[in-house]
C-alpha positions in Angstrom: -15.4 -8.9 -22.2 -16.0 -11.6 -24.9 -19.0 -13.9 -24.9 -18.3 -17.5 -23.8 -20.5 -20.2 -25.2 -20.4 -23.1 -22.8 -23.0 -25.6 -21.8 -25.8 -23.4 -23.0 -25.0 -20.4 -21.0 -25.5 -17.0 -22.7 -22.3 -15.4 -21.4 -19.4 -15.6 -18.9 -21.3 -13.7 -16.2 -24.2 -16.1 -16.4 -21.9 -19.0 -16.1 -20.1 -17.5 -13.1 -23.5 -16.7 -11.4 -24.8 -20.2 -11.9 -21.5 -21.8 -10.8 -21.5 -19.7 -7.7 -25.1 -20.6 -6.9 -24.4 -24.3 -7.4 -21.4 -24.1 -5.1 -23.4 -22.4 -2.4 -26.2 -24.9 -2.7 -23.9 -27.9 -2.6 -22.1 -26.5 0.5 -25.3 -25.7 2.3 -26.8 -29.2 1.6 -23.6 -31.2 2.3 -22.0 -29.0 4.9 -18.8 -29.6 3.1 -16.9 -26.3 3.2 -13.4 -27.6 2.4 -11.9 -24.1 3.1 -8.8 -23.3 1.1 -8.2 -20.1 3.1 -9.9 -17.6 5.3 -8.7 -14.0 6.0 -9.9 -11.0 8.0 -10.2 -7.8 5.9 -9.6 -4.3 7.1 -13.3 -3.7 6.9 -13.8 -6.2 9.7 -15.4 -9.1 7.9 -13.9 -12.5 7.0 -13.5 -13.9 3.5 -13.6 -17.7 3.2 -12.7 -19.3 -0.1 -13.5 -23.0 -0.7 -11.4 -25.1 -2.9 -14.4 -25.4 -5.3 -14.8 -21.6 -5.5 -11.1 -21.1 -6.0 -11.2 -23.5 -8.9 -14.0 -21.3 -10.4 -11.9 -18.2 -9.8 -8.8 -19.5 -11.6 -10.6 -21.3 -14.4 -13.4 -18.8 -15.3 -13.2 -15.5 -13.6 -9.4 -14.7 -13.1 -7.1 -17.4 -14.7 -4.1 -15.2 -14.1 -4.5 -15.8 -10.3 -3.8 -19.5 -10.6 -1.1 -20.4 -8.1 -1.3 -17.0 -6.5 -3.4 -17.8 -3.4 -1.0 -16.1 -1.1 -1.0 -12.9 -3.2 -4.8 -12.9 -3.0 -4.8 -13.4 0.7 -2.3 -10.6 1.2 -4.4 -8.3 -1.0 -7.5 -9.0 1.1 -5.7 -8.5 4.4 -3.6 -5.4 3.5 -5.0 -3.8 0.3 -3.7 -0.5 -1.1 -7.3 0.4 -2.0 -10.9 -0.9 -1.4 -13.7 0.2 -3.7 -17.4 -0.5 -3.5 -18.7 -2.3 -6.7 -20.7 -0.2 -9.1 -22.8 -3.2 -9.9 -23.5 -4.6 -6.4 -23.5 -2.4 -3.2 -22.8 -5.5 -1.1 -19.5 -6.2 -3.0 -16.1 -4.7 -2.3 -13.2 -4.8 -4.6 -9.7 -5.1 -3.1 -6.6 -3.8 -4.9 -2.9 -4.0 -4.3 -0.2 -2.7 -6.5 2.0 -5.5 -7.8 5.6 -4.8 -7.0 8.6 -6.5 -8.7 9.8 -9.5 -6.8 13.5 -9.7 -6.1 
């Protein structure tokens, strides 16, 4: 992963972390959750994605997911595989094999 120099942040991970914290703080203060989608995972917990967080995902973390909200929802609901993150035991990674669309 390359280093991104933007607004004084050391790297892309720091930018993502700070952006996520800002989003959480703003939402907790304003109560504005502007939910883009919410899905129930096979592990029994719900994933809610706000419009602001989706914007972070498609501009910083995973630009290739732009316009693919329904694919992400499907992956969270019916993944082919779920793995625990090596970096954070509270994080799960959901995977689905991409099949050719007809």
